[in-house]
C-alpha distance (Angstrom), angle and dihedral (degrees) to the residues before:
residue distance angle dihedral
X1 . . .
X2 3.84 . .
X3 3.77 116.3 .
X4 3.82 117.4 -124.3
X5 3.78 114.2 -104.0
X6 3.76 116.6 -108.0
X7 3.79 109.8 -99.4
X8 3.80 93.2 -115.1
X9 3.82 91.9 54.1
X10 3.80 92.6 46.6
X11 3.81 89.6 48.0
X12 3.80 90.2 52.3
X13 3.82 90.6 52.6
X14 3.80 90.3 55.2
X15 3.79 91.7 45.6
X16 3.80 92.8 52.5
X17 3.82 91.7 45.3
X18 3.81 89.3 51.4
X19 3.82 90.0 50.4
X20 3.81 90.0 53.2
X21 3.81 92.4 48.0
X22 3.81 89.9 48.0
X23 3.80 89.7 51.5
X24 3.80 89.6 52.6
X25 3.82 94.9 42.8
X26 3.80 95.3 92.7
X27 3.83 115.0 87.3
X28 3.81 92.0 -145.6
X29 3.81 91.3 55.9
X30 3.79 90.2 52.0
X31 3.81 89.5 49.6
X32 3.82 90.6 49.2
X33 3.80 91.4 52.2
X34 3.79 91.4 46.3
X35 3.78 91.6 49.7
X36 3.79 93.0 49.1
X37 3.80 91.8 50.6
X38 3.79 84.5 77.4
X39 3.79 90.9 58.9
X40 3.77 143.8 -76.6
X41 3.81 117.7 -33.9
X42 3.75 136.5 179.5
X43 3.78 123.9 -123.2
X44 3.81 93.4 -103.1
X45 3.81 92.3 55.2
X46 3.80 90.8 48.5
X47 3.81 92.0 49.1
X48 3.80 90.2 52.1
X49 3.80 94.8 44.7
X50 3.80 98.5 42.9
X51 3.81 98.9 36.5
X52 3.77 95.1 -132.7
X53 3.77 127.5 132.1
X54 3.79 115.8 -97.0
X55 3.84 94.6 -117.8
X56 3.81 92.6 49.5
X57 3.79 92.9 45.9
X58 3.80 92.1 46.6
X59 3.79 90.5 53.4
X60 3.81 91.7 53.6
X61 3.81 92.1 44.1
X62 3.80 89.7 52.8
X63 3.81 91.2 50.6
X64 3.80 92.0 51.1
X65 3.81 90.6 45.4
X66 3.82 93.3 51.1
X67 3.81 89.3 49.0
X68 3.80 91.3 55.2
X69 3.81 95.6 -114.1
X70 3.81 95.1 111.8
X71 3.78 135.1 38.0
X72 3.79 123.2 -151.8
X73 3.76 138.0 -163.0
X74 3.76 133.2 -174.6
X75 3.79 122.2 -130.1
X76 3.78 110.9 179.4
X77 3.78 106.3 -52.3
X78 3.82 93.1 -22.3
X79 3.81 125.4 95.2
X80 3.79 114.8 -152.2
X81 3.81 122.7 -159.2
X82 3.78 131.3 -160.4
X83 3.78 137.2 169.8
X84 3.80 113.1 -96.2
X85 3.81 100.6 170.0
X86 3.81 110.9 67.9
X87 3.82 92.9 178.4
X88 3.81 91.2 61.7
X89 3.79 89.5 47.5
X90 3.81 90.6 51.4
X91 3.80 90.5 51.9
X92 3.82 92.5 49.7
X93 3.78 92.5 45.0
X94 3.82 93.5 49.4
X95 3.81 93.7 50.4
X96 3.81 96.2 42.0
X97 3.82 92.6 45.5
X98 3.80 91.6 51.1
X99 3.80 91.8 49.3
X100 3.82 91.1 48.0
X101 3.81 89.5 52.9
X102 3.79 89.9 50.5
X103 3.81 91.9 49.7
X104 3.81 91.3 48.1
X105 3.81 95.1 54.0
X106 3.83 114.1 0.6
X107 3.80 93.6 177.6
X108 3.81 91.7 57.6
X109 3.81 93.2 63.9
X110 3.81 115.8 69.2
X111 3.82 112.0 -123.9
X112 3.81 93.6 -115.0
X113 3.83 90.7 55.6
X114 3.82 96.9 50.8
X115 3.76 125.4 107.0
X116 3.80 93.2 -172.1
X117 3.81 115.5 84.4
X118 3.81 112.3 -111.4
X119 3.83 91.1 -123.4
X120 3.82 89.0 61.7
X121 3.80 93.0 49.5
X122 3.80 93.5 44.0
X123 3.80 92.8 -129.1
């Protein structure tokens, strides 16, 4: 029979999970991760694709890099980013896919299985 975790260890698990969710709580960061799932891109390509300013995008890229979600490399005066944490990508993909399904056909997903708040879906 498994032993219960000490309270301090369990608390730390929740704290780290909350940090990860906070990291992923910015729509632009989710869009960056989604974009980079298609392969490595430089900052200029991301600016063009995502429609964000270069300073704003660079700030979010740096946050994701420091968190270990993205990798970067320099080639001349270009910085190229790629995803290096497939577990984080899987988490983002699972949540975003579920929400997209709920937006597509809200009535098809029972209320207790939804991630999207009812007020957002209008049901």
